[in-house]
NULOLO-304003 format. One record per residue: residue number from 1; residue in three letters; x, y, z of N, C-alpha, C in turn. Coordinates in Angstrom, 2 decimals, always signed. Example, Ala and Ser with C-alpha at 12.3 -4.5 7.8 and 13.67 -1.06 7.14 Angstrom:
<rs>
R pos code     nxx     nyy     nzz    caxx    cayy    cazz     cxx     cyy     czz
R   1  Ala  +13.19   -5.69   +7.80  +12.30   -4.50   +7.80  +13.20   -3.30   +7.80
R   2  Ser  +12.85   -2.25   +7.08  +13.67   -1.06   +7.14  +12.90   +0.03   +7.87
</rs>
This chain:
<rs>
R pos code     nxx     nyy     nzz    caxx    cayy    cazz     cxx     cyy     czz
R   1  Unk   +7.69  -29.37  +10.02   +7.92  -28.68   +8.76   +7.67  -27.18   +8.98
R   2  Unk   +8.46  -26.35   +8.33   +8.29  -24.90   +8.37   +7.53  -24.48   +7.12
R   3  Unk   +6.41  -23.80   +7.32   +5.52  -23.41   +6.22   +5.30  -21.91   +6.26
R   4  Unk   +5.46  -21.26   +5.10   +5.13  -19.85   +4.98   +3.82  -19.73   +4.22
R   5  Unk   +2.91  -18.93   +4.76   +1.66  -18.65   +4.10   +1.78  -17.36   +3.30
R   6  Unk   +1.36  -17.38   +2.05   +1.37  -16.20   +1.19   -0.04  -16.00   +0.65
R   7  Unk   -0.33  -14.77   +0.27   -1.62  -14.48   -0.33   -2.01  -13.04   -0.06
R   8  Unk   -3.15  -12.67   -0.58   -3.66  -11.33   -0.37   -4.01  -11.12   +1.09
R   9  Unk   -3.65   -9.98   +1.60   -3.92   -9.67   +3.02   -5.41   -9.43   +3.24
R  10  Unk   -6.21   -9.36   +2.20   -7.66   -9.23   +2.37   -8.27  -10.52   +2.91
R  11  Unk   -7.49  -11.61   +2.87   -7.98  -12.92   +3.33   -7.47  -13.25   +4.72
R  12  Unk   -7.48  -12.28   +5.60   -6.97  -12.45   +6.96   -7.58  -13.65   +7.66
R  13  Unk   -8.87  -13.81   +7.57   -9.53  -14.93   +8.29   -9.06  -16.28   +7.77
R  14  Unk   -8.78  -16.37   +6.45   -8.29  -17.61   +5.89   -6.86  -17.89   +6.36
R  15  Unk   -6.04  -16.84   +6.42   -4.67  -17.00   +6.96   -4.75  -17.57   +8.39
R  16  Unk   -5.59  -16.96   +9.20   -5.71  -17.39  +10.59   -6.22  -18.84  +10.71
R  17  Unk   -7.21  -19.17   +9.90   -7.78  -20.53   +9.92   -6.73  -21.58   +9.48
R  18  Unk   -6.05  -21.31   +8.40   -5.04  -22.26   +7.89   -3.86  -22.37   +8.86
R  19  Unk   -3.43  -21.23   +9.40   -2.31  -21.24  +10.36   -2.69  -22.08  +11.60
R  20  Unk   -3.91  -21.96  +12.04   -4.36  -22.70  +13.21   -4.38  -24.20  +12.92
R  21  Unk   -4.95  -24.58  +11.78   -5.00  -26.00  +11.42   -3.61  -26.60  +11.33
R  22  Unk   -2.70  -25.90  +10.64   -1.35  -26.42  +10.46   -0.55  -26.43  +11.77
R  23  Unk   -0.77  -25.43  +12.61   -0.08  -25.37  +13.90   -0.51  -26.54  +14.80
R  24  Unk   -1.78  -26.85  +14.80   -2.28  -27.99  +15.58   -1.65  -29.28  +15.13
R  25  Unk   -1.30  -29.37  +13.86   -0.64  -30.56  +13.31   +0.86  -30.58  +13.58
R  26  Unk   +1.36  -29.53  +14.27   +2.75  -29.52  +14.66   +3.72  -28.78  +13.74
R  27  Unk   +3.19  -28.09  +12.74   +4.04  -27.35  +11.82   +4.37  -25.97  +12.38
R  28  Unk   +5.49  -25.43  +11.96   +5.87  -24.06  +12.31   +5.37  -23.18  +11.17
R  29  Unk   +4.56  -22.20  +11.52   +3.92  -21.37  +10.52   +4.48  -19.95  +10.53
R  30  Unk   +4.94  -19.52   +9.37   +5.40  -18.15   +9.18   +4.36  -17.48   +8.28
R  31  Unk   +3.89  -16.32   +8.66   +2.79  -15.70   +7.93   +2.86  -14.19   +8.01
R  32  Unk   +1.91  -13.55   +7.37   +1.81  -12.09   +7.42   +1.42  -11.68   +8.84
R  33  Unk   +1.93  -10.58   +9.27   +1.54  -10.01  +10.55   +0.83   -8.68  +10.38
R  34  Unk   +0.90   -8.14   +9.18   +0.19   -6.88   +8.85   -0.71   -7.20   +7.67
R  35  Unk   -1.98   -7.03   +7.87   -2.97   -7.32   +6.84   -3.49   -6.01   +6.26
R  36  Unk   -2.83   -5.56   +5.18   -3.10   -4.26   +4.57   -4.57   -4.00   +4.30
R  37  Unk   -5.24   -5.02   +3.79   -6.62   -4.84   +3.32   -7.65   -5.25   +4.37
R  38  Unk   -7.21   -5.60   +5.55   -8.13   -6.02   +6.61   -8.83   -4.81   +7.21
R  39  Unk  -10.15   -4.97   +7.47  -10.93   -3.89   +8.06  -10.35   -3.46   +9.41
R  40  Unk   -9.85   -4.41  +10.19   -9.33   -4.09  +11.52   -8.02   -3.31  +11.49
R  41  Unk   -7.33   -3.32  +10.35   -6.03   -2.64  +10.28   -6.05   -1.41   +9.39
R  42  Unk   -7.23   -0.99   +8.91   -7.31   +0.19   +8.03   -6.72   +1.42   +8.69
R  43  Unk   -6.84   +1.53  +10.02   -6.31   +2.71  +10.70   -4.79   +2.78  +10.66
R  44  Unk   -4.14   +1.65  +10.37   -2.67   +1.61  +10.31   -2.14   +1.67   +8.88
R  45  Unk   -3.03   +1.81   +7.89   -2.65   +1.65   +6.51   -1.50   +2.57   +6.06
R  46  Unk   -1.49   +3.83   +6.48   -0.42   +4.75   +6.06   +0.91   +4.26   +6.59
R  47  Unk   +0.97   +3.84   +7.85   +2.21   +3.35   +8.43   +2.67   +2.04   +7.78
R  48  Unk   +1.69   +1.17   +7.52   +2.01   -0.11   +6.90   +2.55   +0.11   +5.49
R  49  Unk   +1.87   +0.94   +4.69   +2.31   +1.16   +3.31   +3.68   +1.84   +3.25
R  50  Unk   +3.96   +2.69   +4.19   +5.27   +3.36   +4.25   +6.37   +2.31   +4.43
R  51  Unk   +6.06   +1.26   +5.19   +7.07   +0.22   +5.48   +6.90   -1.04   +4.62
R  52  Unk   +6.07   -0.98   +3.58   +5.83   -2.16   +2.76   +7.11   -2.78   +2.19
R  53  Unk   +8.05   -1.99   +1.68   +9.28   -2.62   +1.17  +10.01   -3.46   +2.25
R  54  Unk  +10.02   -2.98   +3.47  +10.67   -3.75   +4.56   +9.86   -4.99   +4.87
R  55  Unk   +8.54   -4.87   +4.86   +7.69   -6.04   +5.12   +7.85   -7.09   +4.02
R  56  Unk   +7.94   -6.64   +2.77   +8.14   -7.55   +1.63   +9.48   -8.30   +1.76
R  57  Unk  +10.51   -7.58   +2.14  +11.83   -8.16   +2.33  +11.79   -9.20   +3.46
R  58  Unk  +11.12   -8.87   +4.53  +11.00   -9.81   +5.66  +10.21  -11.05   +5.26
R  59  Unk   +9.21  -10.87   +4.42   +8.41  -12.04   +3.98   +9.26  -12.96   +3.10
R  60  Unk  +10.14  -12.40   +2.29  +11.03  -13.23   +1.49  +11.98  -14.01   +2.38
R  61  Unk  +12.40  -13.42   +3.46  +13.27  -14.15   +4.43  +12.50  -15.32   +5.03
R  62  Unk  +11.19  -15.13   +5.26  +10.35  -16.22   +5.78  +10.33  -17.34   +4.75
R  63  Unk  +10.18  -16.98   +3.48  +10.18  -17.99   +2.42  +11.51  -18.73   +2.41
R  64  Unk  +12.63  -18.00   +2.58  +13.94  -18.63   +2.62  +14.04  -19.68   +3.72
R  65  Unk  +13.39  -19.43   +4.84  +13.45  -20.33   +6.00  +12.51  -21.51   +5.88
R  66  Unk  +11.64  -21.48   +4.91  +10.55  -22.46   +4.81  +10.93  -23.70   +4.01
R  67  Unk  +10.22  -24.77   +4.35  +10.28  -26.00   +3.54   +9.24  -25.93   +2.42
R  68  Unk   +8.11  -25.30   +2.73   +6.97  -25.25   +1.82   +6.33  -23.87   +1.92
R  69  Unk   +5.77  -23.43   +0.80   +4.97  -22.21   +0.77   +3.54  -22.61   +0.38
R  70  Unk   +2.59  -22.14   +1.15   +1.19  -22.37   +0.82   +0.57  -21.04   +0.45
R  71  Unk   -0.04  -21.00   -0.75   -0.65  -19.77   -1.24   -2.15  -19.81   -0.88
R  72  Unk   -2.57  -18.78   -0.15   -3.98  -18.63   +0.18   -4.61  -17.87   -0.99
R  73  Unk   -5.14  -18.62   -1.94   -5.69  -18.03   -3.16   -7.22  -18.19   -3.18
R  74  Unk   -7.86  -17.63   -2.19   -9.33  -17.73   -2.09   -9.97  -17.20   -3.36
R  75  Unk  -10.96  -17.95   -3.83  -11.65  -17.62   -5.10  -10.65  -17.49   -6.25
R  76  Unk   -9.55  -18.24   -6.15   -8.50  -18.27   -7.17   -7.80  -16.93   -7.35
R  77  Unk   -7.90  -16.02   -6.39   -7.29  -14.72   -6.50   -5.80  -14.78   -6.13
R  78  Unk   -4.97  -14.30   -7.05   -3.53  -14.17   -6.80   -3.13  -12.78   -7.32
R  79  Unk   -2.78  -11.90   -6.41   -2.42  -10.53   -6.75   -0.96  -10.41   -7.13
R  80  Unk   -0.56   -9.21   -7.47   +0.80   -8.94   -7.92   +1.85   -9.34   -6.90
R  81  Unk   +1.69   -8.91   -5.65   +2.68   -9.21   -4.61   +2.79  -10.72   -4.37
R  82  Unk   +1.65  -11.38   -4.35   +1.66  -12.84   -4.16   +2.34  -13.54   -5.31
R  83  Unk   +2.07  -13.06   -6.49   +2.71  -13.64   -7.71   +4.23  -13.51   -7.60
R  84  Unk   +4.71  -12.36   -7.14   +6.14  -12.16   -6.94   +6.69  -13.13   -5.90
R  85  Unk   +5.95  -13.34   -4.83   +6.39  -14.25   -3.78   +6.43  -15.69   -4.30
R  86  Unk   +5.49  -16.07   -5.14   +5.49  -17.42   -5.73   +6.73  -17.62   -6.59
R  87  Unk   +7.01  -16.66   -7.47   +8.18  -16.77   -8.33   +9.46  -16.78   -7.50
R  88  Unk   +9.50  -15.99   -6.44  +10.67  -15.97   -5.56  +10.84  -17.36   -4.93
R  89  Unk   +9.76  -17.91   -4.41   +9.83  -19.24   -3.77  +10.30  -20.28   -4.76
R  90  Unk   +9.76  -20.25   -5.97  +10.18  -21.23   -6.99  +11.65  -21.06   -7.34
R  91  Unk  +12.12  -19.81   -7.38  +13.54  -19.56   -7.70  +14.45  -20.10   -6.62
R  92  Unk  +13.90  -20.29   -5.42  +14.67  -20.85   -4.30  +14.40  -22.34   -4.14
R  93  Unk  +13.79  -22.94   -5.14  +13.45  -24.38   -5.14  +12.56  -24.78   -3.98
R  94  Unk  +11.65  -23.90   -3.60  +10.69  -24.22   -2.54   +9.46  -24.86   -3.17
R  95  Unk   +8.88  -25.81   -2.47   +7.63  -26.40   -2.93   +6.53  -25.39   -2.68
R  96  Unk   +5.68  -25.15   -3.70   +4.58  -24.17   -3.59   +3.28  -24.92   -3.78
R  97  Unk   +2.42  -24.81   -2.78   +1.11  -25.44   -2.82   +0.04  -24.33   -2.80
R  98  Unk   -1.10  -24.63   -3.37   -2.18  -23.65   -3.45   -3.38  -24.17   -2.69
R  99  Unk   -4.00  -23.26   -1.92   -5.20  -23.64   -1.18   -6.31  -24.05   -2.12
R 100  Unk   -6.51  -23.31   -3.20   -7.51  -23.62   -4.19   -6.85  -23.75   -5.56
R 101  Unk   -7.38  -24.63   -6.35   -6.87  -24.78   -7.72   -7.13  -23.50   -8.49
R 102  Unk   -6.18  -23.08   -9.27   -6.34  -21.87  -10.08   -5.68  -22.06  -11.43
R 103  Unk   -6.01  -21.20  -12.37   -5.35  -21.23  -13.68   -3.86  -21.00  -13.55
R 104  Unk   -3.49  -20.18  -12.56   -2.08  -19.90  -12.34   -1.31  -21.17  -11.99
R 105  Unk   -1.95  -22.10  -11.29   -1.31  -23.37  -10.94   -0.89  -24.12  -12.22
R 106  Unk   -1.70  -24.02  -13.24   -1.41  -24.73  -14.46   -0.17  -24.16  -15.16
R 107  Unk   +0.08  -22.87  -14.97   +1.22  -22.23  -15.63   +2.52  -22.73  -15.04
R 108  Unk   +2.56  -22.92  -13.74   +3.81  -23.39  -13.11   +3.72  -24.86  -12.88
</rs>
């Protein structure tokens, strides 16, 4: 199965943990490669933000290629960009799963 991980880039360690677990189970994982809010990538923030529209477009292509989208919503946090990705995935009839239950899950 091809799975795209979505969520706030502040949760880099959760992305890595979930990607590892799913990869070990034989899934193909598409995920963020630039973690805007990660401490280790703060030095690249100007370059990343300059290219954010391209990165967003590429992430939507990952969603297009996926069977399932998993939202990394640690502490039930879903930001604006992630919300857009969820609606995009749903508009493409993709199954959307959430790492943690949230009020947002009840809406969709």
